[in-house]
C-alpha positions in Angstrom: 133.3 212.8 -43.2 135.2 213.2 -40.2 135.9 212.3 -36.8 134.6 213.5 -34.4 134.9 213.5 -30.7 131.6 212.5 -28.4 133.4 214.9 -25.5 131.6 218.8 -25.2 134.7 221.0 -26.0 134.7 225.2 -26.5 135.5 226.3 -29.5 135.9 229.2 -28.8 139.1 230.9 -28.4 138.7 233.6 -26.0 136.9 231.4 -23.8 139.6 228.5 -23.4 142.1 231.7 -23.1 139.8 233.3 -20.3 140.6 229.4 -18.1 143.6 229.7 -18.8 144.5 233.0 -17.4 141.9 231.9 -14.6 143.5 229.1 -13.7 147.3 231.0 -14.1 146.5 233.3 -12.1 145.2 230.8 -9.2 141.5 231.8 -10.3 139.6 228.5 -10.6 141.4 225.1 -10.0 142.1 223.1 -13.7 139.5 220.9 -15.1 141.4 217.5 -14.5 141.9 217.4 -11.4 138.6 217.4 -10.3 138.0 213.8 -9.5 134.9 212.3 -10.7 131.2 212.7 -8.9 130.4 208.9 -7.6 127.5 210.3 -6.0 124.7 207.5 -4.7 127.3 204.7 -5.5 128.9 202.9 -3.4 132.9 203.6 -3.6 134.1 200.7 -1.7 131.7 198.4 -5.1 133.5 201.7 -8.1 136.8 200.8 -6.6 136.4 196.7 -6.8 134.3 196.0 -10.3 137.6 198.5 -11.4 140.2 195.9 -10.7 137.6 193.0 -11.5 137.3 195.2 -15.0 141.1 196.3 -15.4 141.9 192.2 -15.3 139.0 190.7 -16.8 140.0 190.2 -20.2 143.5 189.3 -20.3 141.8 187.0 -17.8 139.4 185.6 -20.4 142.2 185.8 -22.9 144.1 183.3 -21.2 141.6 181.0 -20.6 140.2 180.5 -24.2 141.6 178.1 -27.1 143.3 179.4 -30.0 140.1 178.4 -31.8 137.8 179.6 -29.5 139.7 183.4 -30.0 139.6 181.9 -33.8 136.1 182.3 -33.9 135.6 185.1 -31.8 137.4 186.8 -34.1 135.1 186.1 -37.0 132.1 187.1 -35.9 133.1 190.6 -34.0 134.3 190.6 -37.7 131.1 189.6 -40.0 129.5 191.8 -36.6 131.4 194.9 -37.9 130.7 194.4 -41.8 127.4 193.1 -42.0 126.5 196.1 -39.7 128.7 198.9 -41.8 127.3 197.6 -45.9 123.1 197.1 -44.7 
């Protein structure tokens, strides 16, 4: 089975070409340059949450013993295989 991205994409070449021409001639902004919308959220809280998320996994991994890491890995493997074949 072919894996597909969850992001929507325009597969119509004429639409893609139209966007490229508009961006090249300066008639529209490139889509990649637009900032993400955080309407209704506190920007400071968003930044703080991202900061914690970036270092949380490494900090947790450093804190675990090899036996704990092994147990976690085995539990994850069992969950993957169980959901795949049930």
